[in-house]
C-alpha positions as CSV (number, residue, x, y, z in Angstrom):
1,M,0.0,0.0,0.0
2,R,1.4,3.4,-1.0
3,M,2.6,5.6,2.0
4,V,0.6,8.8,2.2
5,Q,2.9,11.8,1.7
6,V,2.5,15.3,3.3
7,T,1.4,16.7,-0.1
8,D,-1.3,14.1,-0.3
9,I,-3.2,15.4,2.8
10,T,-6.4,16.9,1.6
11,T,-8.9,16.3,4.4
12,P,-8.7,16.3,8.2
13,H,-9.1,12.5,8.1
14,D,-5.6,12.2,6.6
15,L,-4.1,13.8,9.8
16,D,-3.8,10.6,11.8
17,I,-1.4,11.3,14.6
18,R,0.0,7.7,14.4
19,S,0.9,8.1,10.8
20,R,4.3,9.1,9.2
21,P,2.8,12.1,7.4
22,F,1.8,13.6,10.7
23,Y,5.3,13.3,12.0
24,K,6.5,15.0,8.8
25,L,4.1,17.8,9.6
26,L,5.7,18.2,13.0
27,L,9.0,18.5,11.3
28,V,7.6,21.1,8.9
29,S,6.1,23.0,11.8
30,G,9.4,23.1,13.6
31,M,11.1,24.5,10.5
32,V,8.4,27.2,10.0
33,G,8.6,28.0,13.7
34,V,12.3,28.8,13.2
35,T,11.4,31.3,10.5
36,G,8.8,32.9,12.8
37,A,11.5,33.2,15.5
38,L,14.0,34.7,13.0
39,L,11.4,37.2,11.8
40,T,10.7,38.2,15.4
41,F,14.4,38.7,16.0
42,A,14.8,40.9,12.9
43,F,11.6,42.9,13.9
44,F,12.9,43.7,17.3
45,L,16.4,44.5,16.0
46,V,14.9,47.0,13.6
47,L,12.5,48.3,16.2
48,K,15.3,48.9,18.7
49,F,17.4,50.7,16.2
50,G,14.6,52.8,14.8
51,T,13.3,53.8,18.3
52,A,16.9,54.9,19.3
53,V,17.1,57.0,16.2
54,V,13.7,58.7,16.7
55,W,13.8,59.2,20.4
56,E,17.6,59.5,21.2
57,L,19.7,60.5,18.2
58,V,17.4,63.0,16.6
59,P,16.6,64.8,19.9
60,Q,20.3,65.0,20.7
61,A,20.8,66.8,17.4
62,F,18.5,69.5,18.8
63,G,20.2,69.6,22.2
64,L,17.8,67.3,24.0
65,N,18.8,64.3,26.1
66,E,15.8,62.2,25.1
67,G,12.7,62.9,23.0
68,V,10.4,62.2,25.9
69,D,11.9,65.2,27.8
70,S,10.3,67.6,25.3
71,P,6.5,67.9,25.0
72,L,6.9,69.6,21.6
73,F,9.1,66.8,20.3
74,I,6.6,64.2,21.6
75,L,3.8,65.9,19.7
76,S,5.9,66.2,16.5
77,A,7.1,62.6,16.6
78,C,3.6,61.2,17.1
79,L,2.2,63.4,14.3
80,L,4.9,62.3,12.0
81,G,4.3,58.7,13.0
82,G,0.6,59.1,12.1
83,L,1.5,60.6,8.8
84,L,3.7,57.7,7.9
85,V,1.2,55.1,9.1
86,G,-1.6,56.7,7.1
87,F,0.6,57.0,4.0
88,I,1.4,53.3,4.1
89,T,-2.3,52.5,4.2
90,H,-3.1,55.0,1.4
91,L,-0.3,53.7,-0.8
92,T,-1.0,50.0,-0.3
93,R,-4.8,50.0,0.2
94,V,-4.3,47.3,2.8
95,K,-6.8,47.8,5.7
96,P,-5.4,47.5,9.2
97,Q,-6.5,44.4,11.1
98,L,-6.7,43.7,14.8
99,L,-5.2,40.5,16.3
100,A,-8.8,39.1,16.6
101,E,-9.4,39.8,12.9
102,E,-6.2,38.1,11.9
103,M,-7.2,35.0,14.0
104,E,-10.6,35.1,12.4
105,E,-9.0,35.1,8.9
106,I,-6.9,32.0,9.7
107,T,-9.9,30.3,11.2
108,D,-12.1,31.1,8.2
109,N,-9.6,30.8,5.4
110,G,-6.8,28.7,6.7
111,R,-4.3,31.3,5.6
112,I,-3.1,34.9,6.1
113,D,-2.7,36.9,2.9
114,P,1.0,37.4,2.5
115,R,0.8,41.0,1.2
116,S,-1.6,42.0,3.9
117,G,0.6,40.5,6.6
118,L,3.7,42.2,5.3
119,V,2.1,45.6,5.1
120,G,0.6,45.3,8.6
121,M,3.9,44.3,10.0
122,V,5.7,47.3,8.5
123,R,2.9,49.6,9.5
124,G,3.0,48.3,13.0
125,L,6.8,48.7,13.1
126,I,6.6,52.3,12.1
127,G,3.9,53.0,14.6
128,L,5.9,51.5,17.4
129,M,9.1,53.5,16.4
130,F,7.2,56.7,16.7
131,G,5.7,56.0,20.2
132,G,2.5,54.2,19.2
133,S,0.6,52.9,22.3
134,I,0.2,49.5,20.6
135,G,1.7,46.1,21.1
136,P,4.2,44.4,18.8
137,E,2.3,41.1,18.9
138,G,-0.4,42.3,16.5
139,P,1.8,43.1,13.5
140,L,4.1,40.2,14.3
141,T,1.1,37.8,14.3
142,G,0.1,38.9,10.8
143,G,3.7,38.9,9.5
144,S,4.7,35.5,10.9
145,G,1.4,33.9,9.8
146,A,1.8,35.4,6.3
147,L,5.3,34.0,6.1
148,G,4.0,30.6,7.0
149,T,1.3,30.9,4.4
150,W,3.8,32.0,1.7
151,L,6.2,29.2,2.4
152,A,3.6,26.5,2.2
153,E,1.9,27.9,-0.9
154,R,5.2,28.3,-2.6
155,L,5.8,24.6,-2.1
156,R,2.3,23.9,-3.4
157,M,1.1,22.3,-0.1
158,P,-2.6,21.4,0.3
159,K,-4.9,23.6,2.3
160,P,-4.7,21.8,5.7
161,V,-0.9,22.0,5.5
162,V,-1.0,25.7,4.6
163,A,-3.2,26.2,7.7
164,I,-0.7,24.4,9.9
165,S,2.2,26.2,8.4
166,T,0.5,29.5,9.0
167,L,-0.2,28.7,12.6
168,S,3.3,27.4,13.0
169,G,4.8,30.7,11.9
170,M,2.6,32.5,14.5
171,S,3.5,29.9,17.2
172,G,7.2,30.4,16.5
173,M,6.7,34.1,16.9
174,F,4.7,33.9,20.1
175,G,6.9,31.2,21.6
176,S,9.9,33.4,20.9
177,F,9.1,36.4,23.1
178,L,6.3,35.0,25.4
179,A,8.5,32.0,26.3
180,S,5.4,29.8,26.4
181,P,5.1,26.8,24.0
182,F,1.4,26.4,25.0
183,G,0.1,30.0,25.0
184,F,-0.5,30.6,21.3
185,A,-1.5,27.0,20.6
186,M,-4.4,27.4,23.1
187,F,-5.2,30.8,21.8
188,A,-5.7,29.5,18.3
189,I,-7.6,26.4,19.5
190,E,-9.9,28.5,21.8
191,G,-10.8,30.9,19.0
192,G,-11.3,28.1,16.5
193,L,-13.4,25.8,18.7
194,E,-15.8,28.7,19.2
195,K,-16.6,28.4,15.5
196,G,-16.2,24.6,15.4
197,K,-13.5,24.9,12.8
198,L,-10.2,24.0,14.4
199,S,-9.2,20.8,16.0
200,W,-7.1,19.8,19.0
201,K,-4.7,18.2,16.5
202,L,-3.3,21.6,15.9
203,L,-1.9,21.7,19.4
204,L,1.0,19.4,18.7
205,P,2.4,21.2,15.6
206,S,1.9,24.6,17.3
207,I,3.7,23.4,20.5
208,V,6.6,22.1,18.4
209,A,6.8,25.4,16.4
210,A,6.7,27.5,19.6
211,S,9.3,25.4,21.4
212,V,11.7,25.4,18.5
213,G,11.1,29.1,17.9
214,Y,11.8,30.0,21.5
215,T,15.0,27.9,21.6
216,V,16.3,29.7,18.5
217,F,15.2,33.2,19.8
218,F,16.7,32.6,23.3
219,A,20.0,31.4,21.7
220,L,20.2,34.6,19.7
221,T,19.1,37.0,22.4
222,G,19.1,35.4,25.9
223,Y,15.7,37.0,26.3
224,T,13.1,35.5,28.8
225,F,9.6,37.0,28.9
226,G,9.1,38.9,32.1
227,G,12.6,38.2,33.3
228,N,13.4,41.9,33.7
229,Y,10.4,42.7,35.8
230,Q,10.7,43.2,39.6
231,F,7.2,42.5,41.0
232,P,6.1,42.9,44.6
233,G,6.7,39.8,46.7
234,Y,4.0,37.4,47.8
235,D,4.0,36.3,51.4
236,G,1.8,33.2,50.8
237,W,-1.6,32.0,49.8
238,N,-4.6,33.2,51.8
239,I,-8.2,32.1,51.3
240,A,-9.3,35.7,51.4
241,D,-7.2,36.3,48.2
242,L,-9.8,34.2,46.3
243,G,-12.5,36.7,47.3
244,Y,-10.3,39.6,46.4
245,A,-9.6,37.9,43.0
246,V,-13.3,38.0,42.1
247,V,-13.7,41.7,42.7
248,L,-10.3,42.6,41.2
249,G,-11.0,40.5,38.1
250,I,-14.3,42.3,37.6
251,A,-12.6,45.6,38.0
252,G,-10.1,44.6,35.3
253,G,-12.9,43.4,33.1
254,A,-14.8,46.7,33.5
255,L,-11.7,48.6,32.3
256,G,-11.5,46.2,29.4
257,L,-15.1,47.0,28.6
258,L,-14.3,50.7,28.5
259,F,-11.6,49.9,26.0
260,I,-14.0,47.9,23.9
261,F,-16.6,50.7,24.1
262,I,-14.2,53.4,23.0
263,F,-12.7,51.3,20.2
264,R,-16.0,50.2,18.7
265,H,-17.7,53.5,18.8
266,T,-14.7,55.4,17.4
267,R,-14.5,52.9,14.6
268,V,-18.2,53.4,13.8
269,L,-18.0,57.2,14.0
270,T,-15.0,57.4,11.7
271,G,-16.3,54.8,9.3
272,R,-17.3,57.3,6.6
273,W,-13.7,58.6,6.5
274,R,-12.1,55.2,5.9
275,S,-11.2,56.3,2.4
276,H,-9.0,59.0,4.0
277,P,-6.5,56.9,6.0
278,I,-3.9,59.6,6.2
279,G,-6.2,62.0,8.0
280,L,-7.4,59.3,10.4
281,A,-3.9,58.1,11.3
282,V,-2.7,61.7,11.8
283,L,-5.7,62.3,14.1
284,G,-4.6,59.2,16.1
285,G,-1.1,60.6,16.3
286,L,-2.5,63.9,17.4
287,I,-4.4,62.3,20.3
288,L,-1.4,60.2,21.2
289,G,0.9,63.2,21.1
290,V,-1.3,65.5,23.2
291,V,-1.8,62.9,25.9
292,G,1.9,61.9,25.7
293,M,3.0,65.6,26.3
294,F,1.5,65.4,29.8
295,F,1.8,61.7,30.5
296,P,4.8,60.3,28.6
297,L,4.3,56.9,30.2
298,V,1.3,56.2,28.0
299,L,3.6,56.2,24.9
300,F,4.9,52.9,23.4
301,S,3.7,49.4,24.0
302,G,3.9,49.5,27.8
303,D,6.4,46.7,28.1
304,A,9.3,48.8,29.5
305,E,6.9,51.3,31.0
306,L,5.4,48.7,33.2
307,Q,8.5,48.5,35.3
308,V,8.5,52.3,35.7
309,L,4.9,51.9,37.2
310,L,6.1,49.3,39.6
311,D,9.1,51.4,40.7
312,D,7.4,54.7,41.0
313,A,3.8,53.8,42.1
314,A,4.2,55.4,45.5
315,E,5.5,58.6,44.0
316,L,2.9,58.7,41.3
317,G,0.0,58.3,43.8
318,L,-3.6,57.1,43.5
319,I,-4.9,59.8,41.2
320,S,-2.1,59.6,38.7
321,L,-2.2,55.8,38.5
322,L,-6.0,56.0,37.8
323,A,-5.4,58.6,35.2
324,L,-2.6,56.5,33.5
325,A,-4.9,53.5,33.4
326,V,-7.8,55.4,31.7
327,L,-5.5,57.4,29.4
328,K,-3.7,54.2,28.3
329,V,-7.1,52.8,27.4
330,L,-8.0,55.9,25.5
331,V,-4.8,56.3,23.5
332,T,-4.5,52.6,22.6
333,A,-8.1,52.4,21.5
334,M,-7.8,55.5,19.5
335,C,-4.6,54.4,17.8
336,L,-6.1,51.0,16.8
337,S,-9.4,52.4,15.7
338,L,-7.8,55.2,13.6
339,G,-5.6,53.0,11.5
340,W,-2.4,52.2,13.5
341,S,-1.6,48.5,13.2
342,G,-0.8,47.0,16.6
343,G,-1.7,44.6,19.3
344,Y,-3.4,45.1,22.6
345,I,-1.9,42.4,24.9
346,F,1.1,44.4,26.2
347,P,-0.9,47.7,26.5
348,S,-3.6,45.7,28.5
349,F,-0.9,44.6,31.0
350,F,0.1,48.3,31.5
351,M,-3.6,49.3,31.9
352,G,-4.2,46.6,34.4
353,A,-1.0,47.2,36.3
354,A,-1.9,50.9,36.7
355,L,-5.4,50.2,38.0
356,G,-4.2,47.4,40.2
357,L,-1.5,49.5,41.8
358,A,-4.1,52.3,42.3
359,I,-6.5,49.8,44.0
360,H,-3.7,48.7,46.3
361,Q,-3.1,52.2,47.4
362,A,-6.8,52.7,48.1
363,L,-7.1,49.3,49.8
364,P,-3.7,48.5,51.2
365,F,-4.9,45.4,53.1
366,I,-5.1,43.6,49.8
367,P,-1.6,42.3,48.9
368,G,-0.1,44.5,46.1
369,I,0.8,41.5,43.9
370,V,-2.7,40.2,44.1
371,C,-4.1,43.5,43.0
372,L,-1.6,43.6,40.2
373,V,-2.0,40.2,38.8
374,C,-5.8,40.0,39.1
375,V,-6.5,43.3,37.4
376,M,-4.0,42.7,34.7
377,S,-5.6,39.3,34.0
378,G,-9.0,40.8,34.0
379,V,-8.2,43.5,31.4
380,A,-6.3,41.1,29.2
381,V,-9.0,38.4,29.1
382,A,-11.7,41.0,28.4
383,L,-9.8,41.9,25.2
384,M,-8.4,38.5,24.2
385,K,-11.4,36.3,25.1
386,S,-9.0,33.3,25.5
387,P,-9.0,32.4,29.3
388,I,-6.8,29.3,29.1
389,A,-4.2,30.8,26.8
390,L,-4.1,34.0,28.9
391,A,-3.7,32.0,32.1
392,L,-0.6,30.2,30.6
393,I,0.9,33.5,29.5
394,V,0.3,35.4,32.7
395,Q,1.4,32.5,34.9
396,A,4.8,32.7,33.3
397,L,5.3,36.2,34.8
398,F,4.3,35.5,38.4
399,D,4.9,33.2,41.4
400,V,3.3,29.8,40.9
401,R,1.4,30.2,44.2
402,L,-0.7,32.9,42.5
403,A,-2.2,30.4,40.1
404,P,-5.5,30.1,42.0
405,V,-6.1,33.9,42.1
406,I,-5.1,34.2,38.5
407,A,-7.7,31.6,37.6
408,I,-10.5,33.1,39.6
409,S,-9.9,36.7,38.3
410,I,-9.8,35.5,34.7
411,L,-13.0,33.5,35.1
412,A,-14.8,36.5,36.8
413,A,-13.7,38.9,34.0
414,F,-14.4,36.5,31.3
415,L,-18.0,35.9,32.5
416,L,-18.5,39.6,32.8
417,T,-17.2,40.4,29.3
418,Y,-17.9,37.3,27.2
419,R,-20.6,38.8,25.0
420,H,-18.7,42.0,24.3
421,D,-16.0,41.7,21.6
422,L,-13.7,44.2,20.0
423,V,-14.8,43.0,16.6
424,P,-18.6,42.2,16.6
425,G,-19.3,38.7,15.4
426,A,-15.7,37.6,15.8
427,K,-16.7,34.5,17.8
428,G,-19.4,33.5,15.4
429,D,-21.7,30.6,15.8
430,R,-20.9,26.9,15.8
431,T,-21.6,25.3,12.6
432,E,-21.5,21.8,11.1
433,N,-20.1,23.3,7.9
434,S,-16.4,23.8,8.4
435,T,-13.4,24.4,6.2
436,D,-10.8,21.7,5.5
437,L,-8.7,22.8,8.4
438,P,-7.6,19.9,10.6
């Protein structure tokens, strides 16, 4: 009997995990995961260099130490960033997509359009260089997924293999800088199972891609997700913390709902001007720049700025922390709704941390780390709608003893926000009619 080859796989039934073709798919996934890791490495190299040029070298030419020291420079940089972002959209005619929309595309079509993914990655890179309050995971998801699609289609692979290659590129990217071989695999499965279109069989290729991708990325950079953060200590588990976790998770979920409300309504209000992407993106840059003039901490993704919050929380005070949480929601929602390509995972961590630290100052009897982790988890799950994946990602940051409060806060926020999506209809309905995805 002829052995089935990888290129012969045309239906989900061919993907028998006991078969040789399935093991070949794992090998393909690992190789594509490496490309996702290398793309991530290149992205962050360019981002680091570009950010240094914009915010250090150029300001020094004008006699400034750093760009963030000058409100006028902040406003100018953000406006220029908006102009460049809008020009890219105008020139390419490629509409910006959210992370949720990119995942919907892979769920529905089994692929990411290579051109769309490349444009989105470049647009996101430019936005981040010029202080955009957006996460790198959004443009990198589209870019790494598009790379996986392009590679498989260039090799004329069948549709199920294209889908696995696409997800493997994304997994290699997520595994690289989130240091979790399971996070993105569960993120993809949770989103796909909601529509009844993706199978648990995708877990194994995604885990392989993420593991290999992280190994390569770590070998190149020595980077470990969250390794540079200095979080408050945790004295030990207390049953009262579970009760606090419910309330804190709901508080984070409520902040996430505010983000969803602003984003969706801004997108609707500006819908008639979508044919003028330059004007919309410049408006986003103007809002970002004006807020950044008074609160520079809201600029950028929030990754490095999170540690500043942790170090200076007492000095900032309750009111400033609350203001930073709300303003971060505002500027990130505005950037994304007005055409800046980016993610919302890293910004959501900053939002949650600011609110959590503020709550701890108001209610000091609740352990600071419990306030921090529960509100962060609540905001993030409100936007991601992937509780298991998020639990795996957040747990990598914190003491393992915090796992119960992380779980409770995520569940409370998820139940509060489940019916409210950033993109209406993103979850869809279960259907018996699915694509040929495995």
